[in-house]
C-alpha positions as CSV (number, residue, x, y, z in Angstrom):
1,M,-102.9,-57.9,-62.4
2,E,-105.6,-55.2,-61.2
3,I,-106.9,-52.3,-63.2
4,R,-108.9,-49.3,-60.9
5,T,-109.3,-45.7,-61.9
6,G,-107.5,-43.2,-59.2
7,T,-107.7,-41.8,-56.2
8,L,-105.9,-38.9,-54.4
9,E,-103.7,-41.7,-52.6
10,D,-102.3,-42.6,-55.7
11,L,-101.0,-39.1,-56.3
12,E,-97.6,-39.8,-55.1
13,A,-97.4,-42.9,-57.4
14,V,-99.1,-41.5,-60.4
15,T,-96.6,-38.9,-60.5
16,A,-93.4,-41.4,-60.1
17,V,-94.7,-43.2,-63.0
18,E,-94.9,-40.4,-64.9
19,A,-91.7,-39.1,-64.7
20,A,-90.0,-43.1,-65.3
21,C,-91.9,-43.0,-68.9
22,F,-91.8,-39.0,-70.4
23,P,-89.6,-36.9,-70.7
24,P,-89.4,-33.3,-68.1
25,A,-91.1,-31.5,-71.1
26,E,-93.0,-33.9,-71.3
27,A,-94.3,-35.0,-67.8
28,A,-97.6,-34.3,-66.0
29,G,-96.1,-33.2,-62.4
30,R,-97.8,-34.2,-59.6
31,D,-100.1,-30.7,-59.6
32,A,-101.2,-31.9,-62.9
33,F,-101.9,-35.0,-61.3
34,R,-103.5,-33.9,-58.7
35,D,-106.4,-31.9,-60.8
36,R,-106.8,-35.0,-63.4
37,L,-107.7,-37.1,-60.2
38,T,-109.6,-34.6,-58.3
39,V,-111.0,-33.3,-61.5
40,Y,-111.6,-36.7,-63.7
41,G,-109.8,-40.0,-61.4
42,N,-112.5,-42.2,-63.2
43,H,-110.9,-41.3,-66.9
44,V,-106.8,-42.1,-65.0
45,W,-106.8,-46.3,-65.2
46,L,-104.6,-48.3,-63.0
47,L,-102.6,-51.5,-63.6
48,L,-101.1,-52.9,-60.4
49,E,-99.2,-55.9,-59.9
50,E,-99.1,-57.4,-56.8
51,G,-100.2,-53.6,-55.4
52,R,-97.9,-52.0,-56.7
53,L,-98.5,-49.6,-59.5
54,T,-97.3,-50.6,-63.0
55,A,-98.7,-48.7,-66.0
56,L,-101.4,-46.0,-66.3
57,A,-103.8,-44.2,-68.7
58,D,-105.3,-41.0,-68.5
59,G,-107.1,-38.8,-70.3
60,L,-110.1,-36.0,-69.9
61,V,-113.4,-36.4,-72.0
62,T,-114.3,-33.9,-74.1
63,S,-116.8,-33.0,-77.2
64,Q,-113.6,-31.1,-79.1
65,P,-112.5,-33.4,-81.8
66,D,-109.1,-32.8,-81.1
67,L,-106.8,-32.8,-78.9
68,T,-104.8,-29.7,-77.6
69,D,-102.1,-28.7,-75.6
70,E,-104.6,-26.8,-73.1
71,M,-106.1,-30.6,-72.2
72,Y,-102.3,-31.4,-71.2
73,A,-103.1,-28.0,-68.5
74,D,-106.2,-27.6,-67.8
75,A,-108.5,-30.2,-65.7
76,S,-111.5,-28.2,-65.7
77,L,-111.9,-28.7,-69.5
78,H,-113.8,-32.2,-68.9
79,D,-116.4,-32.7,-69.7
80,E,-118.3,-36.3,-68.4
81,E,-120.7,-35.7,-71.2
82,G,-118.6,-35.5,-73.8
83,A,-118.5,-37.4,-77.6
84,W,-114.3,-37.7,-77.3
85,Q,-112.2,-39.7,-75.0
86,M,-109.1,-37.8,-75.3
87,L,-105.8,-40.0,-74.0
88,L,-103.2,-37.9,-72.5
89,G,-100.6,-40.3,-71.6
90,L,-100.1,-44.2,-71.4
91,G,-96.8,-45.4,-69.9
92,T,-95.3,-48.2,-68.4
93,R,-92.4,-48.7,-65.6
94,P,-89.3,-49.0,-67.6
95,E,-88.9,-51.6,-65.9
96,R,-91.9,-54.0,-66.9
97,R,-91.9,-52.4,-70.1
98,G,-92.5,-55.8,-72.9
99,N,-94.8,-57.8,-71.1
100,G,-98.2,-56.1,-72.3
101,C,-99.3,-53.7,-69.9
102,A,-99.8,-51.4,-71.7
103,G,-101.7,-52.6,-74.3
104,L,-103.5,-54.4,-71.2
105,L,-104.6,-50.9,-70.2
106,L,-105.3,-49.5,-73.6
107,E,-107.6,-51.9,-74.0
108,H,-109.8,-51.5,-70.7
109,V,-109.6,-47.8,-71.5
110,I,-111.1,-48.7,-75.3
111,R,-113.8,-51.1,-73.4
112,A,-114.7,-48.5,-71.1
113,A,-115.1,-45.4,-73.4
114,R,-117.1,-48.1,-76.0
115,S,-119.6,-48.5,-72.5
116,Q,-120.0,-44.8,-72.0
117,R,-120.8,-44.4,-75.7
118,R,-118.0,-42.3,-76.5
119,R,-117.4,-41.7,-79.9
120,G,-114.2,-43.1,-79.9
121,V,-110.8,-42.4,-78.2
122,V,-108.3,-40.1,-79.2
123,L,-103.9,-40.0,-78.1
124,T,-101.2,-38.0,-79.8
125,C,-98.1,-40.1,-80.2
126,K,-94.8,-40.3,-81.7
127,D,-94.0,-41.6,-84.8
128,R,-92.1,-45.1,-83.6
129,L,-95.6,-46.0,-82.2
130,V,-97.6,-44.7,-85.0
131,G,-97.5,-48.9,-85.8
132,Y,-98.4,-50.0,-82.8
133,Y,-101.7,-48.2,-81.8
134,E,-102.5,-49.3,-85.0
135,R,-102.6,-52.4,-83.9
136,F,-105.5,-51.4,-81.8
137,G,-107.9,-50.0,-84.2
138,F,-106.1,-46.4,-83.9
139,R,-105.7,-44.3,-87.5
140,D,-103.5,-41.6,-88.4
141,E,-104.4,-38.8,-89.3
142,G,-100.7,-37.0,-89.2
143,I,-99.0,-34.2,-87.5
144,S,-100.9,-32.6,-85.4
145,C,-101.7,-29.3,-86.0
146,H,-103.1,-28.5,-82.5
147,S,-100.2,-30.4,-79.7
148,S,-96.4,-29.3,-79.2
149,H,-97.1,-30.9,-76.1
150,G,-93.2,-30.7,-74.5
151,N,-92.1,-28.7,-77.8
152,A,-92.0,-32.1,-79.4
153,V,-93.8,-32.8,-82.8
154,W,-96.8,-35.5,-82.4
155,R,-98.9,-37.0,-84.8
156,Q,-102.4,-37.7,-84.1
157,M,-104.2,-41.1,-83.6
158,R,-108.2,-41.5,-83.8
159,L,-109.8,-45.1,-82.7
160,T,-113.9,-44.1,-84.0
161,F,-116.7,-46.7,-82.2
């Protein structure tokens, strides 16, 4: 397994994995990933197995403490000097789920944010994933007041260093 950051050369593979992991209303499309890879490709992490993209995590950095819907749509909100690593998505190809790939990638993101001296990592998730993220030290802050991305109900989770 290899973990590295993304480039525009990864655009098609990243878009395909995202589409396989999230419902259409929630999945970032090709244009969104083009912007993300261009603006903050160093915050798009890819887990590859034998050169094939298996899992991805991505998110911008900001000094805003809460994840908002605007962050999904506007890569220019990224501030490399920001305090918080936002995690907009974490997904594993369906046929590789249950093998620890997402966990390895999440641990890598946490280490990266810590080494960059961020205050912590913030993400949103569905109710069924709260326990999963708690195992990595995230704290459930309740239903998000700032995100209804894809017309869904999200819980905000925070890992403070």
